[in-house]
C-alpha positions in Angstrom: 222.2 161.2 58.7 221.9 158.5 56.2 224.0 157.1 53.3 222.4 155.8 50.1 224.0 154.0 47.2 222.4 154.4 44.0 222.7 152.3 40.9 221.3 153.9 37.8 221.9 154.2 33.9 224.1 157.3 33.5 222.7 158.0 30.2 219.1 158.5 31.8 218.7 162.3 31.8 215.5 162.2 34.1 217.5 160.3 36.8 220.3 162.8 36.4 218.1 165.8 36.8 216.3 164.2 39.8 219.7 163.7 41.5 220.9 167.3 40.5 217.6 168.6 42.2 218.5 166.6 45.3 221.9 168.0 45.5 220.7 171.6 45.0 218.0 170.9 47.9 220.9 170.1 50.4 222.0 166.5 49.8 225.6 166.1 49.6 227.4 164.1 46.9 229.9 161.6 48.3 231.3 159.9 45.2 230.7 159.1 41.8 232.1 156.4 39.4 233.8 157.4 36.2 233.8 154.5 33.8 236.1 154.1 30.8 234.3 153.4 27.5 235.5 150.0 27.8 234.1 149.6 31.3 230.7 151.0 30.2 230.6 148.5 27.2 231.2 145.6 29.5 228.8 146.7 32.1 226.2 146.9 29.3 226.9 143.4 28.2 226.8 142.1 31.9 223.5 143.8 32.4 222.0 142.4 29.3 221.7 145.9 27.5 223.7 144.3 24.4 222.4 141.6 22.4 224.7 141.4 19.6 228.4 141.5 19.5 230.3 141.7 16.3 233.7 140.5 15.7 236.1 142.0 13.0 235.6 138.9 11.0 231.9 139.6 10.6 232.7 143.2 9.5 234.6 142.0 6.5 232.8 142.0 3.2 232.4 138.7 1.5 
């Protein structure tokens, strides 16, 4: 028996459907991470998916 650890974008529907198919074929799902919206945003910044961060001062009209 082997254990695999996968890192993937949870918003990618193709990867999610492939993983669902693997589970239906007999693979067992051991654990999943549930991120809060803040954790997801920090992860996006860390991985470079976000290029601009607006601060409240930038939102104010001049």
